[in-house]
Backbone of each chain as ProteinMPNN parsed JSONL, in Angstrom:
{"seq_chain_A": "MILTIKYFGQIAEITQKDEESLTFSGNLISELLDLLHSKYSGLKLKEFQVAQNQELVTLDTELSGAEIALLPPFAGG", "coords_chain_A": {"N_chain_A": [[1.139, -1.288, 0.256], [0.216, 2.295, -0.267], [1.931, 4.584, 1.5], [1.27, 8.058, 3.488], [3.816, 9.491, 4.892], [3.831, 11.487, 7.681], [6.028, 14.091, 8.985], [6.878, 15.862, 11.732], [8.579, 18.511, 14.168], [10.983, 18.022, 16.082], [11.334, 15.283, 15.022], [11.274, 15.816, 12.283], [13.384, 17.269, 11.796], [14.742, 15.696, 12.341], [14.818, 13.735, 9.634], [14.958, 15.405, 7.877], [12.507, 16.15, 6.412], [9.004, 17.139, 5.936], [7.302, 15.625, 5.284], [6.59, 12.37, 3.418], [5.909, 9.963, 0.395], [5.415, 6.312, 0.744], [5.844, 3.3, -0.712], [4.701, 0.37, 0.608], [4.461, -2.979, 2.202], [4.511, -4.431, 4.406], [2.532, -5.407, 7.363], [2.29, -4.597, 10.005], [2.172, -1.849, 12.283], [4.562, -1.793, 14.021], [6.472, -2.506, 12.191], [6.888, -0.85, 10.251], [7.865, 1.06, 11.492], [10.641, -0.215, 11.872], [11.561, 0.253, 9.219], [11.331, 2.462, 8.672], [13.548, 3.491, 11.182], [15.533, 2.203, 10.197], [15.976, 4.087, 8.13], [16.363, 6.361, 8.789], [18.831, 6.719, 11.033], [18.671, 8.018, 13.16], [16.494, 8.509, 14.589], [16.825, 7.101, 16.784], [17.262, 7.67, 19.219], [15.505, 9.667, 19.904], [12.305, 10.537, 21.056], [8.395, 9.397, 20.579], [5.409, 9.439, 19.137], [2.945, 7.431, 17.58], [0.318, 8.249, 15.151], [-2.285, 7.266, 13.249], [-3.804, 7.931, 10.709], [-5.036, 10.191, 11.947], [-5.524, 9.385, 14.603], [-4.116, 8.069, 17.477], [-1.801, 5.444, 17.828], [-0.984, 2.131, 18.92], [2.866, -0.154, 19.08], [1.793, -2.376, 18.179], [-0.542, -2.019, 16.465], [-2.544, -2.692, 13.466], [-1.333, -1.811, 10.416], [-3.688, 0.004, 8.186], [-4.165, 2.91, 7.251], [-4.169, 5.312, 5.333], [-2.411, 7.765, 6.164], [-0.107, 8.298, 8.138], [1.284, 9.41, 10.958], [4.466, 10.393, 12.645], [4.93, 11.621, 15.905], [6.176, 14.293, 17.85], [6.799, 14.906, 21.941], [4.242, 16.562, 22.834], [3.32, 20.382, 22.93], [1.719, 22.408, 23.657], [0.237, 25.515, 24.677]], "CA_chain_A": [[0.168, -0.174, -0.158], [1.203, 3.624, -0.071], [1.096, 5.322, 2.963], [2.118, 9.275, 3.496], [4.06, 9.591, 6.344], [4.468, 12.918, 8.228], [7.022, 14.488, 10.036], [6.857, 16.78, 13.119], [9.069, 19.122, 15.083], [12.138, 17.355, 16.321], [11.198, 14.57, 14.279], [11.205, 16.621, 11.069], [14.629, 17.883, 12.449], [15.852, 14.17, 11.815], [14.059, 13.086, 8.266], [14.887, 16.671, 6.699], [11.446, 16.615, 5.544], [7.83, 17.1, 7.043], [6.461, 14.558, 4.407], [6.822, 11.652, 1.954], [4.974, 8.649, 0.489], [6.127, 5.269, 1.179], [5.126, 2.135, -0.537], [5.141, -0.62, 2.174], [3.708, -4.402, 2.117], [4.294, -4.797, 5.962], [0.842, -5.643, 8.367], [2.104, -3.518, 11.44], [3.033, 0.027, 12.455], [6.002, -1.512, 14.094], [7.339, -3.087, 10.893], [6.867, 0.265, 9.497], [9.243, 1.847, 12.018], [11.404, -1.042, 11.501], [12.047, 0.449, 8.092], [11.816, 4.111, 8.692], [14.791, 3.622, 11.999], [16.873, 1.692, 8.89], [16.396, 4.894, 7.112], [16.787, 7.719, 9.68], [19.116, 6.453, 11.872], [18.639, 9.372, 14.613], [15.231, 8.36, 15.422], [16.776, 5.94, 17.617], [17.506, 8.715, 19.881], [14.042, 10.197, 20.061], [10.741, 10.288, 22.087], [7.577, 10.132, 19.584], [3.989, 8.715, 19.288], [2.671, 7.345, 16.117], [-1.157, 8.486, 14.628], [-2.49, 6.681, 11.52], [-5.527, 8.454, 10.377], [-4.913, 10.81, 12.935], [-5.512, 8.621, 16.394], [-3.005, 7.7, 18.254], [-1.895, 4.035, 17.351], [0.822, 1.098, 19.409], [3.226, -0.644, 17.805], [1.266, -3.37, 17.268], [-1.363, -1.815, 15.669], [-2.258, -2.946, 12.382], [-1.175, -0.647, 9.146], [-5.022, 0.341, 7.761], [-4.395, 4.187, 6.894], [-3.173, 5.981, 4.454], [-1.859, 8.648, 6.424], [0.968, 8.179, 9.396], [2.184, 10.594, 11.299], [5.364, 10.537, 13.926], [4.901, 12.991, 16.773], [7.3, 14.262, 19.048], [6.076, 15.157, 22.967], [3.462, 17.862, 22.841], [3.551, 21.412, 23.902], [0.777, 23.036, 23.473], [-0.242, 26.192, 25.545]], "C_chain_A": [[1.0, 1.349, 0.263], [0.326, 4.457, 1.056], [1.493, 6.837, 2.583], [2.497, 9.545, 4.615], [4.523, 10.803, 6.798], [5.154, 12.48, 8.976], [6.922, 15.417, 10.73], [7.941, 17.745, 14.083], [10.473, 18.655, 15.174], [12.825, 16.11, 15.42], [11.639, 15.131, 12.725], [12.601, 17.072, 11.097], [15.416, 16.417, 11.507], [15.553, 13.928, 10.156], [14.277, 13.743, 7.155], [14.147, 16.518, 5.853], [10.173, 16.512, 6.015], [6.768, 15.964, 6.495], [6.692, 13.476, 3.349], [6.097, 10.401, 1.813], [6.205, 7.409, 0.401], [5.089, 4.075, 0.105], [5.577, 1.159, 0.225], [3.98, -1.847, 1.615], [3.926, -4.82, 3.342], [2.751, -4.573, 6.71], [0.908, -4.377, 9.614], [3.016, -1.997, 11.781], [5.077, -0.429, 13.187], [6.84, -2.058, 13.327], [7.356, -1.835, 10.105], [8.116, 1.129, 9.888], [10.477, 1.194, 11.968], [12.499, 0.006, 10.151], [12.289, 2.015, 8.056], [13.559, 3.947, 10.211], [15.866, 3.311, 10.965], [17.196, 2.892, 8.268], [16.822, 5.919, 7.789], [17.3, 7.228, 10.957], [19.021, 7.282, 13.582], [17.359, 9.249, 15.101], [15.47, 7.803, 16.728], [16.531, 6.952, 19.144], [16.068, 9.874, 20.592], [12.919, 9.633, 20.395], [9.343, 10.885, 20.76], [6.725, 8.96, 19.555], [3.979, 8.812, 17.767], [0.866, 7.337, 16.196], [-1.21, 7.732, 13.685], [-4.043, 7.054, 11.695], [-5.956, 9.055, 11.028], [-5.673, 10.373, 14.365], [-4.16, 8.251, 16.355], [-2.936, 5.907, 18.176], [-0.705, 3.234, 18.139], [1.309, 0.642, 18.431], [2.403, -1.955, 17.397], [0.093, -3.557, 16.777], [-1.657, -2.467, 14.305], [-2.044, -1.923, 11.366], [-2.643, -1.048, 9.008], [-4.933, 1.706, 6.982], [-3.476, 4.364, 6.398], [-2.231, 7.128, 4.71], [-1.031, 8.178, 8.365], [1.69, 9.055, 9.615], [3.443, 10.018, 12.711], [5.039, 12.184, 14.484], [5.462, 13.252, 17.992], [6.563, 14.722, 20.657], [5.065, 16.6, 22.117], [3.867, 19.142, 23.468], [2.755, 22.466, 23.305], [0.297, 23.921, 24.748], [0.614, 26.793, 25.957]], "O_chain_A": [[2.049, 1.474, 0.895], [-0.822, 4.779, 1.365], [2.012, 7.001, 1.479], [1.67, 9.86, 5.47], [5.592, 11.227, 6.361], [5.265, 11.391, 9.54], [6.815, 16.333, 9.914], [7.865, 17.199, 15.184], [11.182, 18.953, 14.213], [14.001, 15.876, 15.143], [12.554, 14.511, 12.183], [12.956, 17.281, 9.937], [16.19, 16.258, 10.563], [16.597, 14.045, 9.516], [14.093, 13.386, 5.991], [14.476, 16.604, 4.67], [10.115, 15.518, 6.74], [5.756, 15.543, 7.053], [7.047, 13.928, 2.26], [5.684, 9.775, 2.79], [7.4, 7.5, 0.12], [3.86, 4.032, 0.168], [6.769, 1.061, 0.517], [3.001, -1.691, 0.886], [3.394, -5.922, 3.477], [2.026, -3.598, 6.513], [0.05, -3.585, 10.004], [4.092, -1.458, 11.524], [6.165, 0.124, 13.029], [8.01, -2.146, 13.698], [8.037, -1.945, 9.085], [8.98, 1.668, 9.197], [11.477, 1.911, 12.011], [13.689, 0.317, 10.195], [13.226, 2.615, 7.529], [14.615, 4.454, 9.833], [16.895, 3.975, 10.844], [18.335, 3.068, 7.837], [17.814, 6.475, 7.318], [16.56, 7.213, 11.94], [19.309, 6.957, 14.734], [17.077, 9.915, 16.097], [14.672, 7.894, 17.66], [15.614, 6.772, 19.944], [15.985, 10.594, 21.587], [12.554, 8.489, 20.126], [9.205, 11.989, 20.232], [7.063, 7.808, 19.829], [4.515, 9.593, 16.98], [0.211, 6.671, 16.998], [-0.146, 7.424, 13.149], [-4.984, 6.694, 12.402], [-7.176, 8.976, 11.171], [-6.33, 11.167, 15.038], [-3.344, 8.163, 15.437], [-3.914, 5.208, 18.441], [0.45, 3.642, 18.018], [0.876, 0.694, 17.28], [2.478, -2.43, 16.263], [-0.442, -4.648, 16.582], [-0.584, -2.935, 13.923], [-2.784, -0.958, 11.559], [-3.032, -2.112, 9.49], [-5.646, 1.732, 5.979], [-2.325, 3.973, 6.59], [-1.418, 7.515, 3.872], [-1.589, 7.86, 9.415], [2.56, 9.537, 8.888], [3.066, 9.27, 13.613], [4.946, 13.288, 13.947], [5.292, 12.591, 19.016], [5.376, 14.941, 20.416], [5.294, 17.292, 21.126], [4.648, 19.132, 24.42], [3.202, 23.299, 22.516], [-0.021, 23.327, 25.778], [0.422, 27.59, 26.875]]}, "seq_chain_B": "METKKPKNIFKYGAISSEFIGNSIYKHQTKTSIGAHNIFLGQVRADDIDRKIVAAIEYTAYEDMANQKFHEIREAAFEKFDLTCMHIYHSLGTVKAGEICLFVFVSSPRRKVVFEALEYIVEAIKADVPVFGKEIFEDETHQWKKNT", "coords_chain_B": {"N_chain_B": [[-26.418, 28.979, 18.566], [-23.957, 26.005, 19.244], [-21.164, 25.417, 16.866], [-20.886, 22.019, 15.2], [-19.101, 21.012, 14.042], [-15.852, 20.299, 13.558], [-13.865, 22.93, 13.932], [-11.066, 25.312, 13.101], [-8.714, 26.349, 15.029], [-7.023, 27.774, 15.192], [-4.619, 30.588, 14.923], [-2.355, 32.767, 13.45], [0.754, 33.603, 14.749], [1.026, 35.904, 18.066], [-2.071, 35.645, 20.34], [-3.924, 38.57, 20.309], [-4.251, 41.244, 23.024], [-6.157, 43.285, 22.534], [-8.077, 41.495, 20.578], [-8.768, 39.12, 22.532], [-10.169, 41.497, 24.561], [-12.068, 41.999, 23.073], [-13.356, 39.515, 22.502], [-14.382, 39.445, 24.956], [-16.191, 41.387, 25.235], [-18.097, 40.734, 22.964], [-19.947, 39.415, 24.441], [-21.756, 40.191, 25.494], [-24.253, 40.607, 25.195], [-25.448, 38.545, 25.565], [-27.181, 37.094, 27.672], [-27.617, 35.697, 29.467], [-25.507, 34.287, 30.825], [-23.648, 34.509, 33.85], [-21.321, 34.083, 34.422], [-17.562, 34.643, 33.45], [-14.794, 32.464, 32.49], [-11.324, 33.014, 32.193], [-8.578, 31.605, 30.945], [-5.112, 31.982, 29.857], [-2.162, 31.429, 28.0], [0.938, 32.316, 28.173], [3.96, 32.698, 26.609], [7.131, 32.097, 28.535], [9.769, 33.54, 29.656], [11.776, 31.338, 29.815], [14.832, 30.645, 31.674], [17.371, 28.624, 30.512], [20.38, 26.682, 31.648], [21.67, 29.215, 31.29], [20.556, 30.178, 29.015], [18.772, 32.365, 27.657], [14.956, 32.44, 26.519], [13.638, 33.27, 23.706], [11.823, 33.03, 22.334], [8.817, 31.229, 21.455], [8.301, 29.118, 18.4], [5.814, 28.067, 17.119], [4.137, 24.69, 15.92], [1.63, 22.354, 14.115], [0.139, 19.402, 14.005], [-2.204, 19.738, 12.092], [-4.966, 18.739, 11.295], [-5.095, 16.589, 12.522], [-5.184, 18.2, 15.349], [-6.752, 20.052, 15.092], [-9.386, 18.337, 14.953], [-8.729, 17.045, 17.62], [-9.494, 19.07, 19.184], [-11.784, 19.635, 18.585], [-12.865, 17.658, 20.057], [-12.126, 17.444, 22.535], [-13.862, 19.894, 22.986], [-16.555, 18.852, 22.363], [-16.639, 17.057, 24.716], [-16.49, 18.615, 26.655], [-18.284, 20.203, 26.595], [-20.285, 18.24, 27.548], [-19.951, 17.517, 29.805], [-20.21, 19.935, 31.419], [-21.884, 22.42, 32.433], [-22.306, 24.207, 30.282], [-22.364, 28.003, 28.756], [-21.313, 28.669, 26.884], [-18.24, 28.468, 24.822], [-15.131, 28.707, 23.617], [-11.974, 28.463, 21.772], [-8.576, 29.303, 21.147], [-5.2, 29.028, 19.338], [-2.005, 29.732, 18.755], [0.128, 29.698, 16.065], [3.108, 29.384, 14.397], [5.434, 32.105, 15.451], [5.461, 33.107, 18.799], [6.6, 35.383, 20.971], [8.372, 36.03, 24.428], [6.316, 36.968, 26.613], [3.959, 37.067, 25.279], [0.776, 36.08, 24.341], [-0.382, 32.867, 23.428], [-2.305, 31.022, 23.695], [-5.665, 30.835, 24.167], [-8.668, 30.204, 26.213], [-11.281, 30.187, 27.084], [-14.256, 30.172, 28.789], [-17.91, 29.951, 28.951], [-20.646, 30.209, 31.489], [-23.749, 30.141, 33.304], [-23.524, 30.355, 35.974], [-20.563, 30.439, 38.329], [-18.868, 28.281, 39.337], [-18.805, 25.967, 37.865], [-17.64, 26.925, 35.33], [-14.763, 27.067, 36.794], [-14.345, 24.441, 37.022], [-14.672, 23.73, 34.743], [-13.13, 25.112, 33.001], [-10.33, 24.379, 33.844], [-10.346, 21.805, 33.594], [-10.333, 21.566, 30.462], [-7.78, 22.845, 30.147], [-5.701, 21.406, 30.797], [-6.784, 19.086, 29.059], [-6.043, 20.274, 26.849], [-3.338, 20.577, 26.954], [-2.11, 17.974, 26.844], [-3.427, 16.309, 25.095], [-2.985, 17.113, 22.578], [-1.965, 17.809, 19.651], [0.655, 19.485, 19.272], [3.424, 21.359, 18.537], [6.19, 22.922, 20.114], [9.138, 25.039, 19.285], [11.669, 26.448, 21.433], [12.926, 29.236, 21.13], [16.506, 30.602, 21.744], [18.057, 33.607, 23.004], [19.958, 33.57, 21.475], [20.003, 32.867, 19.356], [19.917, 30.053, 19.01], [18.097, 26.615, 19.462], [16.008, 24.646, 21.278], [13.547, 21.794, 22.12], [10.641, 22.15, 22.825], [8.561, 20.66, 26.098], [5.274, 19.239, 27.351], [5.005, 18.93, 30.35]], "CA_chain_B": [[-25.827, 27.305, 18.335], [-22.776, 25.806, 18.908], [-21.252, 24.484, 16.33], [-20.566, 20.698, 15.67], [-18.005, 20.712, 13.124], [-14.199, 21.004, 14.299], [-13.415, 24.514, 13.181], [-9.962, 25.913, 12.887], [-9.076, 27.122, 16.267], [-5.477, 28.156, 15.392], [-4.232, 31.9, 14.704], [-0.772, 32.393, 13.283], [0.986, 35.091, 15.873], [0.365, 35.87, 18.94], [-2.841, 36.433, 20.389], [-3.496, 40.253, 20.964], [-5.096, 41.788, 24.086], [-7.502, 43.397, 21.92], [-9.102, 40.595, 20.31], [-9.371, 38.835, 23.703], [-10.95, 42.131, 25.285], [-13.058, 41.898, 21.818], [-14.181, 38.442, 22.987], [-15.46, 39.737, 26.329], [-17.433, 42.39, 24.656], [-19.167, 40.05, 22.327], [-20.236, 37.897, 25.007], [-22.885, 40.792, 26.174], [-25.577, 40.047, 24.487], [-25.394, 36.309, 26.03], [-27.122, 37.754, 28.955], [-28.254, 34.264, 30.22], [-24.254, 34.162, 30.888], [-23.475, 34.494, 34.833], [-19.473, 33.671, 34.914], [-16.905, 33.473, 32.352], [-13.57, 32.288, 33.327], [-10.287, 32.776, 31.104], [-7.079, 31.079, 30.232], [-4.304, 32.799, 28.931], [-0.708, 30.924, 27.874], [1.587, 33.431, 27.931], [5.238, 32.606, 26.572], [8.212, 32.209, 29.615], [11.581, 33.505, 28.868], [13.03, 30.306, 30.655], [16.128, 30.803, 31.975], [17.787, 27.059, 30.83], [21.977, 27.159, 31.387], [22.091, 30.384, 31.183], [20.42, 31.017, 27.81], [16.88, 33.022, 27.944], [14.156, 31.644, 25.901], [13.285, 34.997, 23.701], [10.469, 33.127, 21.965], [8.627, 29.585, 20.779], [7.92, 28.581, 17.068], [4.592, 26.529, 17.285], [3.544, 23.82, 14.713], [0.944, 21.58, 15.047], [-0.585, 18.694, 12.549], [-3.422, 20.667, 11.82], [-6.321, 18.553, 10.783], [-5.455, 16.148, 14.156], [-4.865, 18.828, 16.721], [-8.451, 20.461, 14.898], [-10.334, 17.432, 15.671], [-8.593, 16.462, 18.945], [-9.891, 20.199, 20.017], [-13.349, 19.499, 18.916], [-13.081, 16.228, 20.944], [-12.446, 18.102, 24.109], [-14.994, 20.998, 23.216], [-17.84, 18.023, 22.946], [-16.629, 16.736, 26.025], [-16.332, 19.58, 28.26], [-19.863, 20.534, 27.306], [-21.176, 17.194, 28.016], [-19.322, 17.552, 31.381], [-20.259, 20.873, 32.74], [-23.134, 23.072, 32.091], [-21.557, 25.922, 29.657], [-23.509, 28.574, 27.463], [-19.932, 28.462, 25.639], [-16.52, 27.974, 24.893], [-13.854, 29.788, 22.687], [-10.16, 28.815, 22.422], [-7.736, 29.808, 20.19], [-4.086, 28.698, 19.894], [-1.172, 30.586, 17.985], [1.059, 29.285, 15.063], [4.361, 30.543, 14.221], [6.687, 32.701, 16.629], [5.252, 34.181, 19.608], [7.732, 36.401, 21.616], [8.17, 36.09, 25.524], [5.485, 37.722, 27.004], [3.141, 37.651, 24.362], [0.073, 35.117, 24.76], [-0.46, 31.792, 22.815], [-3.599, 30.076, 23.854], [-6.842, 31.645, 24.982], [-9.899, 29.211, 26.34], [-12.722, 31.343, 27.509], [-15.516, 29.509, 29.309], [-18.991, 31.046, 30.051], [-21.833, 29.601, 31.667], [-25.081, 30.713, 34.085], [-23.088, 29.782, 37.357], [-19.192, 30.487, 38.709], [-18.483, 26.761, 40.189], [-19.061, 25.41, 36.558], [-16.439, 27.726, 34.745], [-13.689, 27.247, 37.61], [-13.624, 23.307, 36.947], [-14.553, 23.717, 33.125], [-11.382, 25.643, 32.343], [-8.964, 23.385, 34.353], [-10.55, 20.726, 32.352], [-10.105, 22.202, 29.536], [-6.557, 23.275, 29.725], [-5.044, 20.439, 30.976], [-6.641, 18.095, 28.277], [-5.159, 20.83, 25.6], [-2.209, 20.171, 27.132], [-1.894, 16.435, 26.654], [-3.488, 15.779, 23.476], [-3.401, 17.742, 20.931], [-0.218, 17.273, 18.447], [0.965, 20.815, 18.765], [4.871, 21.101, 18.97], [7.13, 24.134, 20.03], [10.563, 25.377, 19.084], [11.758, 27.354, 22.014], [13.888, 29.89, 20.583], [17.232, 31.32, 22.43], [18.43, 34.807, 22.824], [21.484, 33.554, 20.837], [19.176, 31.804, 18.183], [20.061, 28.356, 18.904], [16.81, 26.348, 19.875], [15.646, 23.326, 22.065], [12.402, 21.735, 21.907], [9.393, 21.859, 24.556], [8.148, 18.939, 26.09], [4.67, 19.541, 28.251], [5.046, 17.659, 31.577]], "C_chain_B": [[-24.693, 26.874, 18.492], [-22.706, 25.092, 17.751], [-20.401, 23.049, 16.165], [-19.547, 19.91, 15.327], [-16.841, 21.319, 13.825], [-14.046, 22.052, 13.237], [-11.686, 24.597, 13.969], [-9.618, 26.594, 13.81], [-7.43, 27.758, 16.409], [-5.211, 29.789, 14.879], [-2.599, 32.0, 14.376], [-0.418, 33.823, 14.205], [1.072, 34.773, 17.006], [-1.181, 36.433, 19.236], [-3.21, 37.919, 21.321], [-4.597, 40.438, 21.973], [-6.559, 42.736, 23.825], [-8.297, 42.734, 21.534], [-9.823, 39.582, 21.953], [-10.567, 39.562, 24.175], [-12.439, 42.068, 24.129], [-14.628, 40.736, 22.246], [-14.859, 38.583, 24.124], [-16.708, 40.346, 25.957], [-18.693, 41.586, 24.034], [-20.184, 39.117, 23.365], [-21.545, 39.174, 25.726], [-23.708, 41.127, 26.128], [-26.061, 38.707, 24.886], [-25.796, 37.105, 27.552], [-27.951, 36.698, 30.14], [-26.775, 33.678, 31.141], [-24.375, 34.947, 32.647], [-21.812, 34.807, 35.419], [-18.702, 33.327, 33.768], [-15.458, 33.328, 33.168], [-12.268, 32.099, 31.744], [-9.434, 32.081, 31.558], [-6.563, 31.593, 29.406], [-2.672, 32.161, 29.242], [-0.009, 31.968, 27.533], [2.868, 32.465, 27.665], [6.007, 32.867, 27.696], [9.446, 32.656, 28.744], [11.888, 32.721, 29.421], [14.675, 30.935, 30.583], [16.974, 29.006, 31.799], [19.431, 26.951, 30.567], [22.24, 27.92, 31.032], [21.916, 30.816, 29.567], [18.894, 31.159, 27.702], [16.225, 32.945, 26.663], [13.366, 33.195, 25.482], [11.8, 34.403, 22.597], [9.971, 31.683, 21.09], [7.831, 29.983, 19.067], [7.178, 27.526, 17.389], [4.302, 26.094, 15.825], [2.641, 22.854, 15.364], [0.386, 20.985, 13.198], [-1.411, 19.122, 12.869], [-4.67, 19.869, 12.245], [-6.212, 17.562, 12.698], [-5.765, 16.665, 15.28], [-6.465, 20.042, 16.433], [-9.348, 19.331, 15.887], [-10.066, 17.019, 17.381], [-9.657, 17.895, 19.87], [-11.109, 20.382, 20.184], [-14.235, 18.371, 19.732], [-13.477, 16.858, 22.223], [-13.578, 18.943, 24.358], [-16.18, 20.147, 23.677], [-17.725, 17.676, 24.203], [-16.755, 17.422, 27.153], [-18.484, 20.413, 27.984], [-20.994, 19.753, 27.357], [-21.255, 16.973, 29.592], [-20.326, 18.306, 32.111], [-21.387, 21.783, 31.436], [-22.352, 24.296, 31.478], [-22.51, 26.38, 28.894], [-22.725, 28.582, 26.257], [-19.024, 28.637, 25.823], [-15.799, 28.248, 23.488], [-12.428, 29.004, 22.856], [-9.533, 28.324, 21.092], [-6.372, 29.34, 20.759], [-3.182, 29.45, 18.588], [-0.245, 29.37, 17.249], [2.053, 29.854, 14.694], [4.961, 31.113, 15.418], [5.596, 33.91, 17.335], [6.383, 34.557, 20.696], [7.46, 35.668, 23.316], [7.481, 37.381, 25.978], [4.304, 38.141, 26.301], [2.517, 36.498, 24.915], [-0.21, 33.869, 23.224], [-1.701, 30.69, 22.517], [-4.708, 31.066, 24.607], [-7.508, 30.871, 24.814], [-10.697, 30.513, 27.167], [-13.882, 30.527, 26.986], [-17.02, 30.16, 30.041], [-20.025, 29.954, 30.457], [-22.569, 30.28, 33.044], [-24.397, 30.729, 35.543], [-21.578, 29.567, 37.488], [-18.387, 29.161, 38.86], [-18.001, 26.012, 38.905], [-17.59, 25.719, 35.733], [-15.275, 27.373, 35.09], [-13.259, 25.358, 36.566], [-13.41, 23.11, 35.051], [-13.048, 23.867, 32.628], [-10.248, 24.553, 32.987], [-9.017, 22.222, 33.665], [-10.138, 20.397, 30.896], [-8.477, 21.814, 29.194], [-6.06, 22.054, 29.697], [-5.066, 19.286, 29.678], [-6.236, 18.928, 26.639], [-3.598, 20.285, 26.001], [-1.676, 18.847, 26.745], [-2.261, 15.92, 25.806], [-3.747, 16.176, 22.649], [-1.694, 18.169, 20.545], [0.134, 18.87, 18.496], [2.476, 20.777, 19.429], [5.631, 22.695, 19.069], [8.722, 24.367, 20.475], [10.924, 26.557, 19.976], [12.989, 28.129, 21.612], [15.172, 30.626, 21.781], [17.366, 32.568, 21.753], [19.335, 34.952, 21.514], [20.93, 32.465, 19.447], [19.507, 30.399, 18.064], [18.438, 27.837, 19.699], [16.682, 24.729, 20.832], [13.769, 23.22, 21.813], [11.565, 21.071, 22.989], [8.889, 20.973, 24.833], [7.009, 19.271, 27.432], [4.362, 18.272, 29.28], [3.489, 18.026, 32.527]], "O_chain_B": [[-23.984, 27.444, 17.664], [-23.595, 24.327, 17.376], [-19.39, 22.871, 16.844], [-19.113, 18.841, 15.755], [-16.765, 22.38, 14.444], [-14.104, 21.965, 12.011], [-11.293, 24.096, 15.023], [-10.105, 27.722, 13.744], [-6.841, 28.097, 17.435], [-6.177, 30.041, 14.158], [-1.753, 31.364, 15.005], [-1.133, 34.82, 14.309], [1.193, 33.586, 17.309], [-1.606, 37.413, 18.624], [-2.92, 38.24, 22.474], [-5.698, 39.903, 21.843], [-7.57, 42.873, 24.514], [-9.443, 43.005, 21.895], [-11.001, 39.46, 22.288], [-11.667, 39.026, 24.308], [-13.614, 42.099, 24.497], [-15.854, 40.835, 22.299], [-15.874, 37.922, 24.343], [-17.865, 40.016, 26.217], [-19.871, 41.675, 24.382], [-21.01, 38.286, 22.988], [-22.242, 38.678, 26.611], [-24.178, 41.969, 26.893], [-26.99, 38.034, 24.441], [-24.982, 37.577, 28.346], [-28.581, 36.896, 31.179], [-26.889, 32.795, 31.993], [-25.141, 35.906, 32.745], [-21.339, 35.439, 36.364], [-18.827, 32.286, 33.124], [-15.124, 33.927, 34.19], [-12.327, 31.396, 30.735], [-9.49, 31.871, 32.769], [-7.069, 31.816, 28.306], [-2.066, 32.3, 30.304], [-0.352, 32.592, 26.528], [2.946, 31.47, 28.385], [5.737, 33.983, 28.142], [9.902, 32.305, 27.656], [12.811, 33.215, 30.068], [15.355, 31.465, 29.704], [17.128, 28.287, 32.786], [19.834, 27.106, 29.415], [23.184, 27.841, 30.245], [22.714, 31.509, 28.936], [18.041, 30.271, 27.672], [16.846, 33.351, 25.681], [12.793, 33.986, 26.231], [10.937, 35.177, 22.184], [10.673, 31.172, 20.217], [7.053, 30.889, 18.77], [7.538, 26.42, 17.795], [4.236, 26.817, 14.831], [2.644, 22.509, 16.546], [0.276, 21.482, 12.077], [-1.662, 19.043, 14.072], [-5.331, 20.143, 13.247], [-6.915, 17.769, 13.686], [-6.402, 16.085, 16.159], [-7.058, 20.653, 17.323], [-9.786, 19.422, 17.034], [-10.956, 16.757, 18.19], [-10.335, 17.723, 20.884], [-11.69, 20.906, 21.134], [-15.429, 18.187, 19.969], [-14.556, 16.882, 22.815], [-14.223, 18.954, 25.406], [-16.778, 20.303, 24.742], [-18.676, 17.939, 24.94], [-17.031, 17.045, 28.291], [-19.375, 20.838, 28.72], [-22.176, 20.087, 27.283], [-22.124, 16.506, 30.329], [-21.072, 17.891, 32.999], [-21.537, 21.749, 30.214], [-21.866, 25.204, 32.152], [-23.375, 25.679, 28.37], [-23.09, 28.533, 25.083], [-18.647, 28.996, 26.938], [-16.201, 27.827, 22.403], [-11.85, 28.947, 23.941], [-9.804, 27.411, 20.312], [-6.125, 29.204, 21.957], [-3.753, 29.682, 17.522], [0.026, 28.307, 17.806], [1.94, 31.078, 14.622], [4.924, 30.425, 16.438], [5.122, 34.955, 16.89], [6.992, 33.602, 21.179], [6.52, 34.89, 23.484], [7.891, 38.529, 25.805], [3.696, 39.191, 26.507], [3.118, 35.813, 25.742], [-0.176, 34.305, 22.073], [-1.946, 29.909, 21.598], [-4.46, 31.889, 25.488], [-7.543, 30.377, 23.687], [-10.332, 31.572, 27.677], [-14.348, 30.24, 25.883], [-17.204, 30.64, 31.159], [-20.188, 28.933, 29.789], [-21.85, 30.938, 33.796], [-25.11, 31.348, 36.334], [-21.131, 28.607, 36.861], [-17.229, 29.116, 38.445], [-16.889, 25.485, 38.893], [-16.674, 24.912, 35.575], [-14.454, 27.235, 34.184], [-12.331, 25.133, 35.789], [-12.509, 22.625, 34.366], [-12.204, 23.127, 32.122], [-9.376, 24.053, 32.277], [-8.039, 21.646, 33.189], [-9.756, 19.353, 30.367], [-8.013, 20.973, 28.424], [-5.935, 21.518, 28.596], [-4.068, 18.705, 29.254], [-6.16, 18.339, 25.56], [-2.891, 19.628, 25.236], [-0.553, 18.873, 26.24], [-1.624, 14.934, 25.436], [-4.631, 15.813, 21.872], [-0.712, 18.655, 21.108], [-0.251, 19.476, 17.495], [2.724, 20.307, 20.539], [5.581, 23.492, 18.132], [9.323, 24.052, 21.502], [10.622, 27.67, 19.546], [14.083, 27.593, 21.791], [14.664, 31.212, 22.737], [17.068, 32.832, 20.588], [19.471, 35.919, 20.765], [21.511, 31.56, 18.847], [19.342, 29.727, 17.046], [17.774, 28.616, 20.384], [17.568, 23.877, 20.771], [12.978, 24.105, 21.485], [11.659, 20.058, 23.682], [8.597, 20.197, 23.924], [7.535, 19.548, 28.511], [3.792, 17.19, 29.141], [3.173, 17.326, 33.489]]}, "name": "protein", "num_of_chains": 2, "seq": "MILTIKYFGQIAEITQKDEESLTFSGNLISELLDLLHSKYSGLKLKEFQVAQNQELVTLDTELSGAEIALLPPFAGGMETKKPKNIFKYGAISSEFIGNSIYKHQTKTSIGAHNIFLGQVRADDIDRKIVAAIEYTAYEDMANQKFHEIREAAFEKFDLTCMHIYHSLGTVKAGEICLFVFVSSPRRKVVFEALEYIVEAIKADVPVFGKEIFEDETHQWKKNT"}
C-alpha cells in the first residue's frame, strides 16, 4: 500500500522533510517503524508517538491507514 | 447554537489583548451568562543553562489538532453546564511575554467555569499535537515538552 508519512518538530529535523510517500507491504506499525529507523538512524534517540489517520496507535496496531504521523512530545499552551 | 463541526482554532502569531477584549465584549448580548473564566497561556522567558528563551515557534499536526480540540469541546459541553466556549492557539512565532493560548468558557454559574476551564486546559496540554521550538536569544533552539 502507499502510505503518506508526516513528520513534525524535532522528528522532521532528523528526516529533513515534513512528509513523504512510501510503498510498504508490511502489516504492523512496528514493521513500518523498523523501516523508518533503518532509513533515519537519528530516530532511535528521539521520543515520539505514532498516529494513524489522526488517531494515536501502538506498535502492534495493524496498518490500515493512508496517513501515518510521527509526533514528538506535545507542547501546546 | 454551537457548531458541531471541527473548526480551525489556530491563529498565526500572538493572540492580542484587543482580540481577547473584543471576545469578552461580544458576550454582553448573551445575558443568560453569569460567569466567565479565561485562561491565557503566555510564553515564558525560561532561563535554561544561562540561555534565555526569546520566543516559541509553534507548529501543529493541524487536522488532528483541530479534531482533538473538537473532541475536547464536545466532552466539556457534555460534562459541564456551559453556555459557550472558545479556544484559540497560536502557530508560528510568539515572543516571550505574548499570549499563545486563549481559552474562554461561560456559564450561568461560577463553580462550573472554574472546573471546566481546568479540565479543558489540561486536556489541551496532554492531547493536542502542537509542537514548540524554544528559540534562545543567541538563536539556538531546543524543543519544548509539556510536563
